C-alpha positions in Angstrom: 0.1 0.0 0.0 2.8 2.5 0.9 4.6 1.7 -2.4 1.4 2.6 -4.2 0.9 5.7 -2.2 4.6 6.8 -2.9 4.2 6.0 -6.6 1.4 8.7 -6.8 3.4 11.5 -5.2 3.5 14.5 -7.3 6.8 15.3 -9.3 7.9 18.7 -7.6 10.7 20.9 -8.2 12.5 21.4 -4.8 15.2 23.9 -5.3 15.6 25.7 -1.9 15.6 29.1 -3.6 13.2 32.1 -4.2 12.1 30.7 -7.5 10.9 27.3 -6.3 7.3 28.4 -5.9 7.4 29.8 -9.4 8.1 26.4 -11.0 6.8 23.8 -8.9 3.8 22.1 -10.4 1.7 19.1 -10.2 2.3 16.8 -13.1 -0.3 16.3 -15.8 -0.6 12.7 -15.0 -1.2 13.5 -11.3 -4.2 15.7 -12.3 -5.6 13.3 -14.7 -5.4 10.7 -11.9 -7.0 13.0 -9.4 -10.1 13.7 -11.5 -10.6 10.4 -13.1 -13.3 8.7 -11.2 -14.7 6.5 -13.8 -15.4 7.0 -17.4 -18.0 9.6 -18.2 -20.7 8.5 -20.9 -20.0 10.1 -24.3 -23.7 11.1 -25.0 -23.5 14.8 -26.0 -23.7 15.6 -29.9 -23.2 19.0 -31.5 -26.7 20.3 -30.9 -26.5 19.3 -27.1 -23.3 21.3 -27.0 -24.8 24.3 -28.8 -27.8 24.5 -26.5 -25.5 24.0 -23.4 -23.5 27.0 -24.6 -26.5 29.2 -25.2 -27.9 28.4 -21.8 -24.6 29.4 -20.1 -23.9 32.4 -22.2 -27.4 34.2 -22.1 -27.8 35.9 -18.8 -26.5 38.9 -17.0 -24.4 40.7 -19.8 -27.2 41.2 -22.2 -29.7 42.2 -19.5 -27.2 44.5 -17.7 -24.2 45.9 -19.5 -25.4 46.5 -23.1 -27.0 49.9 -22.2 -23.7 51.1 -20.7 -21.7 50.2 -23.7 -24.1 51.8 -26.1 -24.7 55.0 -24.1 -21.0 55.7 -23.2 -19.0 54.3 -26.0 -20.5 52.8 -29.2 -24.0 54.1 -29.8 -26.0 51.8 -32.2 -22.7 50.3 -33.2 -22.6 48.4 -30.0 -24.0 45.8 -32.5 -20.5 45.5 -33.9 -19.0 45.4 -30.6 -20.7 42.0 -29.9 -19.2 40.7 -33.0 -15.7 41.6 -31.9 -16.2 40.1 -28.5 -17.6 37.0 -29.8 -14.6 36.5 -32.1 -12.3 36.9 -29.1 -14.2 34.3 -27.2 -13.9 31.9 -29.9 -10.2 32.0 -29.9 -10.2 31.4 -26.1 -13.0 29.0 -26.3 -11.3 26.6 -28.8 -8.0 26.9 -26.3 -10.2 25.9 -23.4 -11.7 22.9 -25.4 -8.1 21.3 -26.0 -7.3 21.8 -22.3 -10.4 20.1 -21.3 -9.8 17.2 -23.5 -6.4 16.7 -21.7 -7.1 17.8 -18.2 -10.6 16.4 -17.1 -11.1 19.0 -14.3 -14.3 20.6 -15.3 -12.6 23.6 -17.0 -10.9 24.7 -14.0 -8.4 27.3 -15.3 -6.7 27.4 -11.9 -5.8 23.8 -12.2 -4.7 24.1 -15.8 -2.2 26.5 -14.6 -1.2 24.5 -11.7 -0.4 21.6 -14.1 1.4 23.4 -16.6 2.7 26.9 -15.7 3.3 26.2 -12.2 2.0 27.1 -8.7 2.6 30.9 -9.1 0.8 31.0 -12.3 -1.9 29.0 -10.6 -2.0 31.5 -7.7 -2.3 34.5 -10.2 -5.2 32.6 -12.0 -6.9 32.2 -8.9 -6.6 36.0 -8.2 -8.0 36.6 -11.8 -11.0 34.1 -11.2 -12.0 36.3 -8.3 -12.7 39.1 -10.6 -14.4 36.7 -13.1 -16.5 35.1 -10.6 -16.8 37.2 -7.5 -17.1 40.6 -9.0 -19.1 39.4 -11.7 -21.7 38.3 -9.2 -21.7 41.9 -8.0 -22.3 43.2 -11.4 -25.1 41.0 -11.8 -26.6 41.9 -8.5 -26.5 45.7 -9.4 -28.3 44.7 -12.6 -30.8 42.7 -10.5 -31.4 45.6 -8.3 -32.2 47.8 -11.2 -34.8 45.4 -12.5 -36.3 44.8 -9.0 -36.5 48.7 -8.4 -38.2 49.1 -11.8 -40.8 46.2 -11.2 -41.7 47.6 -7.8 -42.2 50.9 -9.2 -44.7 49.6 -11.6 -46.7 48.4 -8.6 -46.3 51.9 -6.8 -43.6 50.6 -4.4 -40.7 53.1 -4.4 -37.5 52.3 -2.6 -35.8 55.6 -1.6 -33.2 56.5 -4.4 -30.6 57.0 -1.8 -30.7 53.2 -1.3 -30.6 52.2 -5.0 -27.4 53.5 -6.2 -23.7 53.2 -5.6 -22.1 54.9 -2.7 -21.5 58.6 -3.3 -23.4 58.7 -6.6 -25.3 61.9 -7.2 -28.8 61.4 -8.2 -30.9 64.2 -9.8 -34.7 63.7 -8.9 -37.6 64.4 -11.1 -38.0 68.1 -9.5 -34.4 68.8 -10.3 -33.0 68.3 -6.6 -30.0 66.4 -6.2 -29.2 63.8 -3.6 -26.2 61.6 -2.7 -26.6 57.9 -2.6 -25.6 56.0 0.6 -25.5 52.6 -1.1 -27.3 50.0 -3.2 -29.4 48.2 -0.7 -31.3 45.7 -3.0 -28.0 44.7 -4.6 -26.4 44.0 -1.2 -29.4 42.2 0.2 -29.6 39.7 -2.8 -26.0 38.7 -2.4 -26.3 38.2 1.4 -29.6 36.2 1.0 -27.9 34.0 -1.8 -24.9 33.3 0.3 -27.0 32.0 3.1 -28.7 29.8 0.7 -25.4 28.6 -0.5 -24.1 28.0 3.2 -27.2 25.8 3.8 -26.6 24.0 0.5 -28.4 23.9 -2.8 -29.2 20.7 -4.6 -28.3 21.2 -8.2 -31.5 20.5 -10.2 -31.2 20.0 -13.9 -35.0 20.5 -14.2 -34.9 24.0 -12.4 -32.0 24.9 -14.3 -33.5 24.1 -17.7 -36.7 26.1 -16.6 -34.7 29.1 -15.8 -32.7 28.7 -19.1 -36.0 28.5 -20.9 -37.3 31.6 -19.2 -34.1 33.5 -20.0 -34.1 32.5 -23.8 -37.8 33.1 -24.1 -37.6 36.7 -22.7 -34.8 37.5 -25.2 -36.7 36.0 -28.1 -40.1 37.7 -27.1 -38.2 41.0 -26.7 -36.7 40.7 -30.2 -39.9 39.7 -31.8 -42.3 42.1 -30.0 -39.7 44.9 -30.6 -39.6 44.2 -34.2 -43.3 44.1 -34.5 -43.5 47.6 -32.8 -40.7 49.3 -34.9 -41.0 47.9 -38.3 -44.4 49.3 -39.2 -43.2 52.7 -38.2 -39.4 52.3 -39.0 -39.1 55.9 -40.4 -40.1 57.2 -36.8 -37.3 55.1 -35.2 -34.5 55.4 -37.8 -33.4 58.7 -36.4 -32.1 57.0 -33.4 -29.6 55.5 -35.7 -28.2 58.6 -37.0 -25.3 58.3 -36.9 -24.8 54.6 -36.6 -21.3 55.1 -35.4 -21.3 58.3 -33.4 -18.3 60.7 -34.2 -15.4 60.2 -31.6 -15.5 63.1 -29.0 -11.6 63.2 -28.6 -11.7 61.4 -25.4 -10.2 58.0 -25.1 -13.0 55.2 -26.1 -15.7 57.8 -26.5 -17.5 56.8 -29.7 -16.0 56.3 -33.2 -14.1 53.1 -34.0 -12.2 53.5 -30.6 -15.6 53.5 -28.9 -16.7 50.3 -30.7 -13.6 48.6 -29.4 -13.9 49.9 -26.0 -17.6 48.8 -26.0 -16.5 45.3 -27.1 -14.3 45.0 -23.8 -17.7 46.0 -21.9 -20.0 43.6 -23.8 -17.5 40.9 -23.4 -19.2 40.3 -20.2 -22.2 39.0 -21.9 -20.3 35.9 -23.0 -18.8 34.9 -19.8 -19.9 31.4 -19.1 -19.3 30.0 -22.7 -16.2 28.1 -21.4 -18.7 25.8 -19.9 -19.0 24.1 -23.3 -15.4 23.2 -23.0 -15.9 21.3 -19.8 -18.2 18.9 -21.7 -15.3 17.4 -23.8 -15.3 14.3 -21.8 -18.8 13.6 -22.7 -18.8 14.6 -26.3 -19.6 11.7 -28.8 -16.9 13.0 -31.2 -15.0 15.8 -29.4 -12.6 16.5 -32.4 -15.7 17.2 -34.6 -18.3 18.4 -32.0 -16.3 20.7 -29.6 -15.7 23.3 -32.3 -19.3 23.1 -33.5 -20.6 23.6 -30.0 -18.2 26.4 -29.1 -18.6 28.3 -32.4 -22.2 27.5 -32.9 -23.3 28.7 -29.4 -21.2 32.0 -29.8 -22.7 32.5 -33.3 -26.3 32.1 -32.1 -25.8 34.2 -29.1 -23.9 36.9 -31.1 -26.9 37.0 -33.4 -29.4 37.2 -30.6 -27.4 40.0 -28.9 -27.1 42.0 -32.1 -30.8 41.9 -32.6 -31.4 42.8 -28.9 -29.0 45.8 -29.4 -30.8 46.8 -32.5 -34.3 46.9 -30.9 -32.8 48.7 -27.9 -31.0 51.5 -29.9 -33.8 51.9 -32.3 -36.8 52.2 -29.9 -34.9 54.7 -27.4 -32.0 57.0 -27.9 -28.8 55.1 -26.9 -27.9 58.0 -24.6 -30.8 57.0 -22.3 -29.4 53.4 -21.9 -26.7 54.1 -19.2 -28.7 52.3 -16.7 -28.6 48.9 -14.7 -31.8 47.8 -16.5 -31.5 48.8 -20.2 -34.1 46.0 -21.3 -36.6 47.5 -19.1 -36.0 50.9 -20.4 -36.6 49.7 -23.9 -39.7 47.7 -23.1 -41.2 50.7 -21.3 -40.9 52.6 -24.6 -43.0 50.0 -26.4 -46.1 51.6 -25.3 -48.8 51.3 -22.7 -50.5 48.4 -24.7 -47.4 46.4 -23.9 -47.3 47.0 -20.2 -48.1 43.4 -19.6 -45.1 42.4 -21.6 -42.9 44.9 -19.6 -43.7 43.2 -16.3 -43.1 39.7 -17.9 -39.6 40.9 -19.1 -38.7 42.2 -15.8 -40.0 39.2 -13.9 -37.9 37.0 -16.3 -34.9 39.0 -16.1 -35.1 39.0 -12.2 -35.4 35.2 -12.2 -32.4 34.7 -14.6 -30.2 37.0 -12.9 -31.0 35.6 -9.5 -29.8 32.1 -10.8 -26.6 33.7 -12.4 -25.5 35.4 -9.0 -26.0 32.1 -7.2 -24.0 30.0 -9.8 -21.3 32.8 -9.9 -21.0 32.8 -6.1 -21.1 29.1 -6.1 -18.1 29.1 -8.5 -16.1 31.5 -6.4 -16.5 29.5 -3.2 -15.3 26.4 -4.9 -12.4 28.0 -6.4 -11.3 29.2 -2.8 -12.0 25.8 -1.4 -9.7 24.2 -3.9 -7.0 26.7 -3.3 -7.6 26.2 0.6 -6.9 22.3 0.2 -3.8 23.0 -1.9 -2.5 25.1 0.9 -2.5 28.4 -0.9 -5.2 30.0 1.3 -5.9 29.5 5.1 -7.6 26.3 5.9 -10.7 28.0 7.2 -11.7 28.5 3.4 -11.8 24.6 3.2 -13.6 24.0 6.5 -16.8 22.1 5.8 -19.9 22.5 8.0 -20.7 19.3 10.0 -24.2 19.5 9.1 -24.7 21.2 5.8 -21.6 19.8 4.2 -20.8 23.1 2.5 -17.5 25.3 3.0 -19.6 27.7 5.3 -16.9 30.1 6.4 -15.6 30.6 2.8 -19.3 31.1 1.6 -19.8 34.0 4.3 -16.6 35.6 3.3 -17.6 35.5 -0.4 -21.0 36.7 0.3 -19.7 39.6 2.3 -17.1 40.6 -0.3 -19.7 40.4 -3.2 -22.4 42.2 -1.2 -20.1 45.1 -0.2 -18.8 45.4 -3.7 -22.4 45.3 -5.2 -23.5 47.9 -2.5 -20.7 50.4 -2.8 -19.3 50.5 -6.5 -21.0 51.5 -9.6 -21.8 48.9 -12.3 -19.3 50.4 -14.8 -16.3 50.0 -12.6 -17.2 46.5 -11.4 -18.2 45.3 -15.0 -14.6 46.6 -16.3 -12.8 45.0 -13.6 -14.7 41.6 -14.3 -13.9 42.0 -18.0 -10.2 42.8 -17.3 -9.8 39.9 -15.0 -11.5 37.4 -17.4 -9.6 38.6 -20.4 -6.2 38.2 -18.6 -7.4 34.7 -17.6 -8.2 33.8 -21.1 -5.0 35.0 -22.4 -3.1 32.9 -19.9 -5.4 29.8 -21.0 -4.4 30.6 -24.7 -0.7 30.5 -23.5 -1.1 27.3 -21.5 -2.2 25.5 -24.9 1.0 26.5 -26.5 3.2 25.7 -23.5 1.6 22.3 -23.0 2.0 21.5 -26.9 5.6 22.4 -26.5 6.3 20.4 -23.1 3.9 17.5 -23.7 3.7 17.0 -27.6 2.6 13.3 -27.1 -0.2 13.7 -24.8 -3.5 12.2 -26.2 -5.8 15.2 -26.8 -9.4 14.4 -27.7 -9.6 17.8 -29.3 -6.8 20.0 -30.8 -7.1 23.8 -31.6 -7.5 24.3 -35.2 -4.8 26.5 -37.2 -2.4 26.1 -34.4 -0.4 28.2 -33.4 -2.4 31.1 -34.9 -5.4 30.5 -33.1 -4.0 30.8 -29.5 -1.6 33.6 -30.7 -4.6 35.5 -31.9 -6.4 34.8 -28.7 -3.5 36.2 -26.5 -3.2 39.2 -28.7 -7.0 40.1 -28.9 -7.4 39.7 -25.2 -4.5 42.0 -24.3 -5.8 44.4 -26.8 -9.3 44.6 -25.4 -7.7 45.1 -22.1 -5.9 48.3 -23.2 -9.2 49.9 -24.2 -10.3 49.7 -20.6 -10.2 53.1 -18.6 -6.7 53.9 -16.9 -8.2 54.2 -13.4 -9.5 50.6 -13.7 -6.2 49.3 -15.2 -4.3 51.0 -12.3 -6.6 49.4 -9.7 -6.1 46.1 -11.6 -2.4 46.5 -11.4 -2.4 47.2 -7.7 -4.9 44.0 -7.2 -2.4 41.8 -9.1 0.6 43.3 -7.2 -1.3 42.6 -3.9 -1.9 39.2 -5.1 1.8 38.6 -5.6 2.7 39.9 -2.3 0.1 37.7 -0.5 1.6 34.6 -2.4 5.1 35.2 -1.1 4.1 36.1 2.4 1.6 33.1 2.8 0.9 30.7 -0.2 4.7 29.7 -0.9 5.3 28.9 2.7 2.0 26.9 3.1 1.6 25.2 -0.2 1.1 21.5 0.4 2.8 20.7 -3.0 5.8 22.6 -1.7 5.8 20.5 1.4 5.5 17.2 -0.4 9.1 16.7 -0.9 11.6 18.2 1.5 14.0 20.8 -0.2 17.3 19.5 -1.2 
């Protein structure tokens, strides 16, 4: 038994130097062994994968961030921004698919990095995933708040404006008076409530999830269909909202013009977060070499088309300058006319339902990333402590819930969304690089799926992700730089000394 256990010990770089934490890694073989608990049935065809992708992609982004992108940066040309963001996602998605076919770890970019680039890169990836999951949950919560406030207003219930906007935000009331917001109470409360729900334990139900996905897709299709029915008979009345289609650049960085379209692409990129879930199904695809690219590209094409149609309806039915709100779809639906009031209520309820599930899934994902990092010794053990009764990482969940709630209550949606996009783009760039690294260091590994047009595809993925990062506001990039720097410091003060992998073999 001891011999067998010894044989499974990871191969670890053990130089007693500052650099040891940068290069020690789990072996690919060890990761495969850790996660291979029986063969998964290969039952998913290309259509299954496309629908899986659509269900994961459609959600918070289209309901929340499209309005900001149009109002502040691209105008009606936000439609083109969706095309740019979709192409960038396609490059990254194909790279995710290859890694998922080699490392069956449910698409964990953290583990991909640990097994290839090393522990330090894994730590950085963990920090980036905090932005992709944790802050993304805050963004969605702010959008959720916008739709709830709008729905309650329809029933005559008005939450004081000082409790529905980010801290310090100046609000102009209908009578011209200005007030300063305290915090976004609904956004913070929904995060706290869902954290408690996660702590008690949520049984994953495919049926409930399928119903919520169906509601989200139905709302989007109905919005497009009814919107076009309202617009097309009176097209001349609405076309002035598209004049000009690409508003002229103001001279400020990222404000309209072609630069604004690219800046908006980094914003609406948020609408595609979740597409990498398709890559995690590689182990269950009937023919991954054929079906994975069809699933990834097919779902991206379908969602991009739907997003462009939503953006077209939005920017035709109301001036794009009015869409800088957390609930742009609600603003557009309200403009359909009083005869569509019933549909406006339906859209808001559907959006709230869909956004609630997205917040829950994102917070769940964040707690599990922290749980994995704690088990690897890179975070304090309390993040891995499981409740005796509920069997969930309860302290971890409370911390995540508190951080997400504070961020949602205090910060504005544009800052939160930009940080999420930057963190996600950086993570995607690392994933693309990981594919190239693994091809070079492990050329003989069996790959169920290989990135087409290698090495062009991962190179384009890296370049396009880094380019979109550069379009973001400088203040956000500076904050991001400090965040990464702080993460590095924490790693060398705590992670490198407590890493279980580092302790696996004594230093020579």
